[in-house]
N, C-alpha and C positions, 0 to 999 in steps of 0.2 A: 490122159494128163497127170493123174495121181502116180501113174507107174513111173512116168519120166523123172518128175519131181522128187520120187523116192529113190530112183535109181541114183539121183546126181547126188542126193543125201546120205546114201545107204551104201557102205562098202559091199562089193561083190554082189548086189542085187541084180539079178538078170531080168531083162525085158522080155515079156512073152507077148508082144504086140503082133496081130495079124497083118503082116507085111508081105506085100509082093515085090520083093527087091530085085531088079533087073540089072542083069551084067554079063558078061561072057562064062563061059564054063571056067577059065582060067581066073577070072575075076571073083567068080562065087567061092572058088577053091580058097583064093587068098582071104576072102572076108570071113570064111567060115574058120581057118585058121588064126585070123586076128581075133575073133569071139573067144578062143580058147586061152589067150594072155590073161593071166589074172590080174585083177586090179593092184595097183601098186607096182607091178613090174613092166619092164621094157624088153624087146627084142631087137635086134638089128635087122635090117631088111635081108641081110645076107643069112642070118639064121632063119628067118621067116621063108625064104626062099628054099632053104635045106630042108625045113619042117614039112613042105608040101611036096618035097622029092622032085625040086627042081633048082639044084644049087647054083647054075649058071644064069638063073633069069632073075638077077637082082633088081636090074632096071625095070623089067616087067612087073614085079612084085610091088616095087615104088610107083609105077603106073596105076597100078589097081588099087592101091592105099589113095591114090589121089582120085580117083574116080568114085570113091566113097561118097555118097551124100548125106549118110546118117550117121553120123559120128557117135550120138550118144547110143546107138544101138550096135555099130561095128567099130570098136574103139582103136581107129587107126593112129591115134594120137601114141600109143604104146609103143610105136615103131620108131626106132633113132638110127642115126647112122654107125657103123661100125666102130668108130672112135668114141661113141656115147653122145655126140653132139646132136641137138636137136635141129631138123630141117624139113623142107618140102611138106608143111601141113597146109592142106584147103583152105582153112580158116586163118593162117597166120603162125609162125613160130612162138609170138606171144602167147596166143591162146593155148598152144599145144603146152608150152612150160607151166601155164597155170593149172591146166587138166593134170597134169603130171604131178604137180606140187599138191593139188588138192587130193589125189589119189594117195600120195605118200602120206598126207597128214592123217587121213581116215586110218591108215594102217597103224598108227602110233596108239 
């Protein structure tokens, strides 16, 4: 629990919890790429698809983000639409905006 609280309150702290995260090989690939997005930064679903070498799999990437049940471990809130708009967050766009705002404030 201390690690989770520290990760919320400390910029760029990585969680090293022993987790057995279940998903397809594609989902695992997307989730691994999500973990590489620095705190305070965002990428588009299209950029994320290109990052994993599947530039035409934008909808599948969005679906993998939606299947993520561990938001504090796998930061899917850092993915936005190509136009920069917030959309499609499992816990609501309002919470996504709050997380991104909090990360941006930590950056300052």
